[in-house]
C-alpha positions as CSV (number, residue, x, y, z in Angstrom):
1,X,1.4,6.3,-6.3
2,X,2.3,2.8,-7.4
3,X,4.5,2.2,-10.4
4,X,4.2,-1.3,-12.0
5,X,6.7,-2.4,-14.7
6,X,6.6,-5.3,-17.2
7,X,6.6,-8.7,-15.5
8,X,5.4,-7.1,-12.2
9,X,2.1,-8.0,-10.6
10,X,-1.0,-6.3,-12.1
11,X,-3.8,-5.7,-9.6
12,X,-7.1,-3.8,-9.3
13,X,-6.2,-0.9,-7.1
14,X,-8.7,1.6,-8.5
15,X,-7.6,4.4,-10.8
16,X,-4.7,3.5,-13.1
17,X,-2.9,4.7,-16.2
18,X,-1.0,2.7,-18.9
19,X,1.7,4.8,-20.4
20,X,1.7,3.6,-24.0
21,X,4.0,4.9,-26.7
22,X,7.5,4.3,-27.9
23,X,9.7,2.1,-25.7
24,X,13.5,2.1,-25.7
25,X,15.1,-1.0,-27.2
26,X,18.5,-0.6,-25.6
27,X,19.8,0.5,-22.2
28,X,21.6,3.5,-23.7
29,X,18.3,5.2,-24.8
30,X,16.7,7.3,-22.1
31,X,13.0,6.5,-21.5
32,X,10.5,9.4,-21.7
33,X,8.5,7.5,-19.1
34,X,10.9,8.6,-16.3
35,X,9.9,12.2,-16.9
36,X,6.2,11.2,-17.1
37,X,6.5,9.4,-13.7
38,X,8.0,12.6,-12.2
39,X,5.1,14.6,-13.6
40,X,2.5,12.3,-12.1
41,X,4.4,12.5,-8.7
42,X,4.5,16.3,-8.9
43,X,0.7,16.4,-9.4
44,X,0.1,13.9,-6.5
45,X,-1.4,11.1,-8.6
46,X,-2.7,8.5,-6.2
47,X,-3.3,5.6,-8.6
48,X,-1.2,3.1,-10.4
49,X,1.0,3.7,-13.4
50,X,1.6,0.7,-15.7
51,X,4.9,1.1,-17.4
52,X,5.5,-1.3,-20.4
53,X,9.3,-1.4,-19.8
54,X,11.5,-3.4,-17.6
55,X,12.5,-1.9,-14.3
56,X,16.1,-3.3,-14.8
57,X,17.4,-1.7,-18.0
58,X,20.1,-4.4,-18.4
59,X,17.3,-6.6,-19.7
60,X,17.2,-4.7,-22.9
61,X,20.7,-5.6,-23.7
62,X,19.8,-9.2,-23.5
63,X,17.3,-8.9,-26.5
64,X,15.3,-11.9,-25.4
65,X,11.7,-11.6,-24.4
66,X,11.4,-7.9,-25.3
67,X,7.9,-8.5,-26.6
68,X,5.7,-9.1,-23.5
69,X,2.3,-9.2,-25.2
70,X,0.5,-11.0,-22.3
71,X,1.6,-8.5,-19.7
72,X,0.8,-5.5,-21.9
73,X,-2.6,-6.9,-22.8
74,X,-3.5,-7.5,-19.1
75,X,-2.2,-4.0,-18.1
76,X,-4.1,-2.4,-20.9
77,X,-7.3,-4.2,-19.9
78,X,-6.8,-3.2,-16.2
79,X,-6.0,0.5,-16.8
80,X,-8.6,3.1,-16.3
81,X,-6.9,5.3,-19.0
82,X,-4.4,4.5,-21.7
83,X,-2.2,7.6,-22.4
84,X,0.1,8.1,-25.3
């Protein structure tokens, strides 16, 4: 399984899933997507997960560039499935 976060390279690797839904806006809020990634791992998902969050949580405390419309749009278009 490949996990791709905001600002990371999007590629056509076959089956992929964009995990849409609420995104934490500060580093002190736990992301639900961490549990979702564990679920996909547990069930041996072989594709790519697109995670519309930054891998480095300190980025949220900066408050600049939180809206990454271009990356989100590209990942949404590439994803086989959009899951909420």
